[in-house]
VOGU-3710 file (C-alpha; in Angstrom, 3 decimals, decimal comma):
1> magrippefi> 106,031/104,792/93,010  104,753/105,862/96,407  107,758/104,269/98,086  110,066/106,827/96,466  108,509/109,644/98,480  109,198/109,653/102,242  105,960/109,022/104,151  106,738/111,985/106,386  106,474/114,214/103,333  103,025/112,802/102,517
11> dallartdiv> 101,981/113,483/106,128  103,156/117,106/105,887  101,617/117,557/102,434  98,185/116,425/103,614  98,521/118,622/106,696  99,103/121,631/104,376  96,219/120,665/102,038  92,595/121,474/102,816  90,469/118,871/101,048  87,443/121,193/101,130
21> dlinsrvplr> 89,279/123,914/99,204  90,740/121,341/96,800  87,403/119,765/95,912  85,457/123,035/95,948  87,725/124,379/93,178  86,487/121,524/90,971  83,086/120,572/92,390  81,154/123,460/94,042  80,364/122,530/97,642  77,803/123,901/100,057
31> kagkdyqacc> 77,865/123,809/103,858  75,808/121,020/105,432  76,226/121,030/109,217  79,885/120,562/110,063  80,620/119,018/106,632  80,224/120,054/102,989  78,005/118,546/100,327  77,559/118,290/96,533  76,200/116,014/93,851  78,759/113,260/93,401
41> pfhdektpsf> 81,247/113,822/90,547  81,718/110,066/90,163  78,144/109,029/89,367  74,960/110,691/88,146  72,557/111,812/90,847  70,014/114,589/91,470  70,074/114,559/95,278  73,494/115,317/96,813  75,056/112,348/98,587  78,711/113,390/98,271
51> tvsrekqfyh> 80,157/114,791/101,520  83,536/116,291/102,375  84,826/116,433/105,943  87,265/119,194/106,863  87,778/117,590/110,259  88,781/114,157/108,919  90,077/115,352/105,508  88,044/112,663/103,716  85,457/112,702/100,946  82,680/110,128/100,872
61> cfgcgahgta> 79,686/109,385/98,650  76,782/107,562/100,279  75,421/106,744/96,831  78,274/105,032/94,981  80,723/104,443/97,838  83,528/106,668/96,464  85,819/107,510/99,364  89,331/108,791/99,952  91,827/111,511/100,749  92,883/114,631/98,844
71> igflmeyehq> 95,403/112,512/96,934  92,766/109,910/96,161  90,357/112,589/94,907  92,861/113,958/92,405  93,715/110,450/91,248  90,074/109,573/90,592  88,728/112,938/89,429  91,694/113,974/87,281  92,614/110,411/86,243  96,101/110,978/87,638
81> gfldaveela> 98,679/108,560/88,944  99,835/108,753/92,558  102,999/110,702/91,774  101,174/113,176/89,528  98,608/113,871/92,265  101,343/114,379/94,863  103,261/116,697/92,543  100,148/118,827/91,932  99,352/119,124/95,636  103,001/119,925/96,375
91> rqagmeipks> 102,981/122,745/93,802  99,817/124,166/95,340  101,304/123,966/98,829  104,644/125,452/97,768  106,514/122,301/98,772  109,334/120,511/96,976  109,178/116,721/96,809  112,278/115,146/98,380  113,655/111,847/97,234  114,433/109,147/99,757
101> taserrgpdl> 117,860/107,746/98,915  117,037/104,592/100,815  113,914/104,127/98,747  115,726/104,931/95,554  118,019/101,980/96,139  115,061/99,614/96,066  114,951/99,567/92,321  116,757/100,769/89,205  116,380/104,260/87,783  113,979/103,897/84,847
111> qplyrlmeqa> 114,193/107,463/83,588  116,869/106,656/80,940  114,507/104,044/79,466  111,639/106,550/79,267  113,944/109,133/77,621  115,175/106,592/75,094  111,646/105,525/74,157  110,615/109,146/73,649  113,650/109,735/71,428  112,755/106,653/69,382
121> aklyrgqlrs> 109,156/107,833/68,988  110,396/111,224/67,771  112,686/109,586/65,225  109,917/107,329/63,926  107,577/110,331/63,529  110,257/112,132/61,548  110,755/109,144/59,262  107,034/109,039/58,452  107,351/112,570/57,060  110,717/112,360/55,346
131> hpratdavsy> 111,833/108,838/54,455  111,480/108,036/50,720  109,968/104,606/51,499  107,403/106,112/53,891  105,081/106,954/50,981  103,723/103,404/51,176  102,991/103,895/54,858  101,272/107,232/54,251  99,222/105,739/51,415  98,139/102,870/53,655
141> lksrgltggi> 97,005/105,245/56,422  95,076/107,361/53,931  93,442/104,220/52,513  92,170/103,510/56,050  90,562/106,945/56,121  93,008/108,572/58,526  93,943/112,234/58,275  97,342/113,690/59,024  95,889/115,348/62,102  94,632/112,133/63,692
151> aasfglgyap> 97,906/110,350/62,843  99,821/113,158/64,538  97,583/113,103/67,630  98,463/109,428/68,175  102,120/110,010/67,325  102,232/107,522/64,423  105,607/106,951/62,858  107,572/104,781/60,450  110,453/102,362/61,039  112,458/102,321/57,780
161> pgwdfllgal> 113,970/99,214/56,183  117,386/98,097/57,330  118,803/96,493/60,428  120,378/99,408/62,230  118,463/102,663/61,675  117,623/103,119/65,344  120,814/101,477/66,538  122,857/103,921/64,514  120,856/106,962/65,613  120,651/106,259/69,360
171> gekagdrelm> 123,230/103,550/70,078  126,493/105,444/69,766  127,591/104,451/73,290  127,786/100,897/74,633  125,595/101,876/77,597  122,921/103,255/75,262  122,926/100,037/73,235  122,332/98,023/76,390  119,454/100,308/77,344  117,968/99,815/73,861
181> iqcglvvkqd> 118,026/96,064/74,469  116,404/96,539/77,898  113,472/98,509/76,504  112,956/96,199/73,529  114,048/98,509/70,722  117,030/96,369/69,813  117,368/92,580/69,678  120,556/90,875/70,830  121,230/87,511/69,208  124,587/85,930/70,000
191> ekrydrfrer> 126,952/88,832/69,457  124,736/90,588/66,913  122,452/93,553/67,652  119,761/94,813/65,308  116,568/96,920/65,278  113,463/95,044/66,378  111,152/97,144/64,177  111,863/97,429/60,433  109,652/98,673/57,606  106,606/99,043/59,815
201> imfpirdrrg> 104,061/101,702/60,696  104,789/102,500/64,335  102,163/102,990/67,027  103,636/104,401/70,249  102,030/102,974/73,394  101,793/105,488/76,225  101,095/105,071/79,921  98,564/107,199/81,798  101,175/109,935/82,246  101,778/110,102/78,494
211> rviafggril> 105,223/108,491/78,562  106,106/106,187/75,666  106,602/102,721/77,175  106,368/100,449/74,122  105,563/100,239/70,408  103,325/98,290/68,129  104,487/97,936/64,548  102,341/96,994/61,523  104,081/95,399/58,580  103,666/96,917/55,120
221> gdgkpkylns> 102,907/94,170/52,684  102,321/90,495/53,398  105,133/89,806/55,861  104,694/88,071/59,219  103,835/88,868/61,892  101,263/91,404/60,780  101,601/93,251/64,097  104,738/93,146/66,211  104,668/94,477/69,781  107,455/95,412/72,152
231> petpifhkgr> 108,389/92,615/74,554  107,874/92,817/78,307  110,354/95,304/79,752  110,960/97,066/83,094  108,564/99,822/81,936  106,065/97,789/79,890  103,749/94,995/81,047  101,176/94,270/78,368  98,725/92,691/80,825  98,372/96,045/82,583
241> elyglhevlq> 98,490/98,608/79,781  95,800/99,737/77,350  96,454/101,363/74,008  94,815/104,768/73,721  93,968/105,250/77,413  96,194/108,304/77,720  94,614/109,843/74,624  91,115/109,086/75,939  91,815/110,795/79,266  93,338/113,798/77,486
251> anrklartlv> 90,327/114,173/75,190  87,614/113,839/77,846  87,208/115,882/80,983  84,476/113,564/82,217  83,880/110,227/80,520  80,393/108,748/80,174  81,705/105,400/78,909  84,821/103,537/77,844  84,821/101,184/74,852  87,257/98,250/74,739
261> vegymdvial> 88,197/97,127/71,219  90,794/94,738/69,846  93,339/96,709/67,821  95,290/99,918/67,316  93,517/100,827/64,101  90,116/100,365/65,722  91,005/102,939/68,388  92,376/105,437/65,868  89,570/104,974/63,316  86,943/105,578/65,999
271> aqydiryava> 88,800/108,697/67,128  88,800/109,865/63,501  84,986/109,771/63,731  85,034/111,622/67,058  84,404/108,512/69,135  87,201/109,353/71,526  86,621/106,883/74,309  87,994/103,653/72,829  90,991/101,693/74,130  92,525/98,394/73,076
281> tlgtattadh> 94,186/95,533/74,885  97,641/94,747/73,594  97,320/91,383/71,966  96,100/89,737/75,136  92,784/88,930/76,769  91,275/91,429/79,184  92,916/91,089/82,604  91,889/92,130/86,109  94,628/94,790/85,959  93,046/96,197/82,794
291> lrrllptape> 89,689/96,411/84,567  91,148/98,088/87,646  92,481/100,800/85,353  89,315/101,118/83,303  86,493/100,994/85,841  87,406/104,224/87,684  87,495/106,182/84,410  83,768/106,066/83,547  80,443/104,747/84,907  79,918/102,546/81,816
301> lvfcfdgdra> 82,273/99,999/80,266  81,466/98,411/76,889  83,400/95,462/75,449  83,325/95,282/71,662  83,879/91,942/69,899  83,358/90,312/66,544  80,062/88,460/66,365  81,648/85,169/65,248  82,453/82,176/67,468  85,948/83,443/68,325
311> graaawkale> 84,587/86,863/69,276  81,957/85,392/71,580  84,553/83,125/73,187  86,754/86,170/73,850  83,732/88,022/75,247  82,992/85,171/77,643  86,573/85,240/78,924  86,228/88,998/79,483  82,988/88,422/81,383  84,615/85,829/83,648
321> ttlplatgrh> 87,413/88,279/84,424  84,879/91,010/85,155  82,660/89,101/87,612  84,804/89,596/90,786  84,757/93,346/90,142  81,084/93,642/89,157  79,623/95,479/92,141  76,786/97,130/90,238  78,476/100,519/90,550  79,359/100,366/86,835
331> qirflflpeg> 77,201/99,482/83,855  79,068/96,751/81,948  77,899/95,846/78,434  78,925/93,605/75,543  78,669/94,701/71,906  78,857/92,149/69,093  79,526/93,394/65,560  78,260/91,846/62,315  80,432/88,993/61,099  83,243/90,223/58,887
341> ddpdtlvrke> 83,261/93,734/60,377  85,468/95,341/62,987  85,065/98,831/64,522  87,402/100,299/61,924  85,466/99,049/58,895  82,026/99,471/60,448  82,401/103,083/61,560  83,664/104,002/58,084  80,715/102,172/56,546  77,878/103,562/58,671
351> gkesfeqriq> 79,293/106,649/60,474  79,410/107,833/64,076  75,688/108,084/64,818  74,818/104,552/63,709  77,861/103,068/65,442  76,992/104,781/68,735  73,436/103,501/68,432  74,927/100,002/68,358  76,843/100,806/71,530  73,664/101,979/73,251
361> rasplsdflf> 71,954/98,691/72,319  74,833/96,586/73,663  73,837/93,699/75,934  74,133/94,283/79,683  76,418/91,883/81,527  73,415/90,123/83,106  71,766/89,470/79,723  74,949/88,167/78,129  75,634/85,957/81,156  72,246/84,260/81,219
371> dhlcgevdms> 71,771/84,151/77,435  75,080/82,328/77,141  74,353/79,891/79,964  70,797/79,176/78,823  72,194/78,340/75,382  74,323/75,631/77,003  71,384/73,678/78,481  67,914/72,411/77,567  65,664/74,970/79,257  62,540/72,947/78,382
381> sldgrarlaa> 63,484/70,134/80,764  63,814/69,929/84,528  67,279/68,429/84,153  68,377/71,276/81,921  67,213/73,932/84,380  68,960/72,094/87,214  72,112/72,087/85,079  71,705/75,850/84,585  71,646/76,397/88,350  74,693/74,157/88,772
391> iaqplleqip> 76,841/76,042/86,249  75,535/79,530/87,098  75,957/79,502/90,871  79,791/79,220/90,900  79,908/82,217/88,559  77,483/84,281/90,641  79,465/83,505/93,775  82,415/85,371/92,249  80,400/88,600/92,280  80,799/90,752/95,425
401> aglfrdmlda> 77,879/90,435/97,842  75,332/93,201/97,518  72,257/94,316/95,607  73,598/93,441/92,133  74,485/89,920/93,266  71,053/89,562/94,916  69,300/90,614/91,701  71,250/88,069/89,641  70,410/85,350/92,188  66,746/86,297/91,853
411> rlaalvgvsr> 66,934/86,149/88,048  68,526/82,712/88,189  65,782/81,540/90,518  63,123/82,800/88,091  64,787/81,026/85,152  65,118/77,788/87,080  61,585/78,024/88,454  62,358/77,727/92,179  62,699/80,007/95,131  65,966/81,921/95,257
421> prsrkanvrg> 68,974/79,571/95,346  71,157/80,004/98,405  74,695/81,078/97,671  77,297/79,080/99,480  79,704/81,870/100,286  79,514/85,652/100,253  82,340/87,672/98,766  82,684/90,970/100,620  85,514/92,395/98,555  84,831/95,502/96,532
431> lgasqrtmvr> 81,563/96,505/98,216  80,143/100,004/97,924  79,052/101,875/101,045  75,376/101,003/100,773  76,193/97,334/100,187  78,553/96,996/103,136  75,724/97,711/105,542  74,489/94,175/104,809  77,773/92,563/105,862  78,627/91,954/109,498
441> ttaigralal> 81,817/93,739/110,587  84,152/91,589/112,667  85,763/92,810/115,880  89,116/93,292/114,161  87,351/95,138/111,324  85,643/97,453/113,830  88,925/98,125/115,595  90,677/98,959/112,317  87,823/101,204/111,130  87,717/103,107/114,410
451> llrnpelaav> 91,489/103,607/114,541  91,747/104,704/110,909  89,146/107,419/111,474  90,366/108,330/114,981  94,157/107,867/115,365  93,968/109,374/118,858  92,272/106,148/119,995  95,721/104,504/119,963  96,072/105,590/123,603  93,168/103,264/124,507
461> ahevaddwrr> 95,208/100,227/123,401  97,604/100,831/126,312  94,686/100,643/128,774  93,512/97,217/127,576  95,172/93,818/127,871  97,022/92,872/124,704  96,143/89,186/124,422  94,697/90,044/120,993  98,227/90,532/119,676  98,645/86,736/119,723
471> ldnpgtrili> 96,041/86,375/116,955  97,780/85,349/113,743  95,844/86,999/110,916  96,343/89,928/108,508  93,929/92,199/110,381  95,831/91,839/113,640  99,164/92,478/111,953  97,787/95,632/110,322  96,338/96,845/113,632  99,729/96,413/115,282
481> qlleiiqayp> 101,415/98,352/112,481  98,848/101,154/112,699  99,508/101,508/116,419  103,259/101,568/115,806  102,896/104,318/113,173  100,733/106,418/115,489  103,197/105,929/118,346  106,013/107,187/116,113  103,895/110,048/114,711  101,401/111,016/117,457
491> nissaaller> 99,900/113,897/115,456  99,295/111,952/112,237  95,909/112,624/110,610  93,368/110,040/109,529  94,051/110,795/105,868  97,831/110,540/106,281  97,475/107,275/108,200  95,450/105,764/105,382  97,879/107,003/102,713  100,656/104,989/104,395
501> wredtyyprl> 98,921/101,880/102,989  98,178/103,014/99,435  100,515/100,567/97,714  99,728/97,677/100,065  97,491/94,830/98,872  95,164/95,506/101,804  94,658/99,190/100,906  91,240/98,671/99,208  89,910/96,913/102,295  91,313/99,596/104,625
511> lqlsaapfla> 89,746/102,274/102,428  86,398/100,498/102,797  86,787/100,228/106,559  87,617/103,919/106,895  84,162/104,606/105,402  82,299/101,871/107,316  78,648/102,920/107,785  78,625/102,043/111,503  81,107/104,874/112,178  78,421/107,463/111,401
521> eipadgmkae> 76,140/105,879/114,012  78,609/106,304/116,904  78,602/109,659/118,755  81,971/111,347/119,164  82,047/110,641/122,890  81,333/106,959/122,251  84,335/106,193/120,010  86,650/105,347/122,921  84,189/102,844/124,403  83,625/101,230/120,987
531> fsgalhklnr> 87,355/100,783/120,372  87,910/99,446/123,856  84,983/97,070/123,400  86,414/95,748/120,125  89,785/95,030/121,779  88,094/93,325/124,725  86,129/91,164/122,272  89,367/90,180/120,524  90,921/89,314/123,889  87,978/87,053/124,751
541> dvrrseelsa> 88,192/85,407/121,323  91,889/84,613/121,601  91,545/83,258/125,148  88,620/81,069/124,134  90,492/79,856/121,046  93,494/78,915/123,173  91,286/77,134/125,705  89,610/75,134/122,966  92,950/74,326/121,389  94,217/72,999/124,700
551> lsrksiseln> 91,060/70,905/125,163  91,265/69,484/121,638  94,677/68,050/122,442  93,210/65,976/125,307  91,702/62,539/124,834  87,962/62,083/125,411  88,609/60,225/128,676  90,541/63,206/130,035  87,660/65,663/129,505  85,109/66,466/132,156
561> ederkmleew> 81,452/67,037/131,338  81,795/70,866/131,057  84,814/70,539/128,767  83,034/68,049/126,479  80,040/70,351/126,282  82,297/73,309/125,403  83,923/71,343/122,570  80,557/70,195/121,214  79,237/73,776/121,188  82,403/74,937/119,437
571> aaaartrtr> 82,120/72,204/116,799  78,441/73,012/116,183  79,244/76,713/115,774  82,064/75,901/113,355  79,717/73,766/111,216  77,193/76,612/111,121  79,833/79,080/109,949  80,881/76,875/107,032  77,390/76,213/105,665
//
């Protein structure tokens, strides 16, 4: 999406946007030295730790680690996509978004598919009100306790019997019929074309922007399959999307929690009882993409499963997916319902208050993790506790390094009955600001952090030898690209420089580096020396690496005493690093 907007426009947009004014219109700020301060809008706190810099055009929270540009703030605070945030800022700045024709050629125009899906949703809604056979559908919805108002708010519809209702209504032209096949509304089999959905209650699936991207259809009667979903299409990827997320974000200005349930009716039934924070996966297990969409929406995430064996197995899979993203910034819980009940039936049976009490009693991730693992071993024996440590440690090592990981290590040690087990490898991805202080920043990391916050330091790179450019790693390649961007756009701001990387896989790491705690400890007049020092360190590293590489190619008899000693020291250091 970001690639469709010329980067120069993003640069100009951020130059015309004052992040202080933007945030102050939503979160009242007060002056604190040269910056501005408030209680963080992304986590609960009594003492302000959220700062906004007019000079750097960044916001940063020292409590939860939230950090970003004006675009990033709108995306997180308003739950907007990148394009929506850019469009809002452009309207405020009186700017019109251009379209890059070169970028447009990178992929097909998907707008006709979105328009077609919206037309189909409108037709299905009309059929639910007017088709003679829709009375069965209406009766079914009423039997599930749904009102006309809640059905309308989720856009429920009806696909009538017959093979060509939709095809006849929207497929007059050959091009339209091909588009209907592309977006999964019509099935092509040999030379025949027919409607995918027939005699079903239709649940439109919307993306975060509210666009219809797919459908789920429930059969009336005993036919199979009970639920039929749209196939994967250019606009629909079921491993990324969540049913009801758009409706949740529309209904809640600020979410306290998000509840993940299994089906469409669960989401709608809970909304009927004013529990308007439930979403559902689309016939698939929870994925990392699901979590990346959910975690920024609320400080608490609750998974809801049946209490039977299958439900607990599904919960365990969700937990395993969650571990690499469990930084401790979010409260993650697991709710197990009585056997034979689902959220739909249970909320109708006991009402909103009792159901929400169940949510509040849901097991924290740590409890579910250790309860499950302890149930797999004999905790009364030494062997069993050793087995617990053996199966728990690989799971704990998936959790990003930091306080939450340390606390789980300590709990494991207490259960096993030994001093704290040593983790084999720290995972530094996804750390919050307070956690990153415990992780050593490499020379390339320091150089990137300094340049991201101070683009003017690019001039220093021309004063230092460039041996470091021979290093073959992602950090070096990114540093080279940053310098090239700054050379082409000498007046680019820190915020604009960071936004150039938003859709890159390394963007999260660059965002972290731009908020590295060590930056606050360096005086303004010391930034140049720090950047120069980092480059000099990289130069020494590459020269030493090349020397050692040359020595390693020699036979032992060809080495003098100093060279052998150098190789031994290098080997010893390498062994230490891998322990």
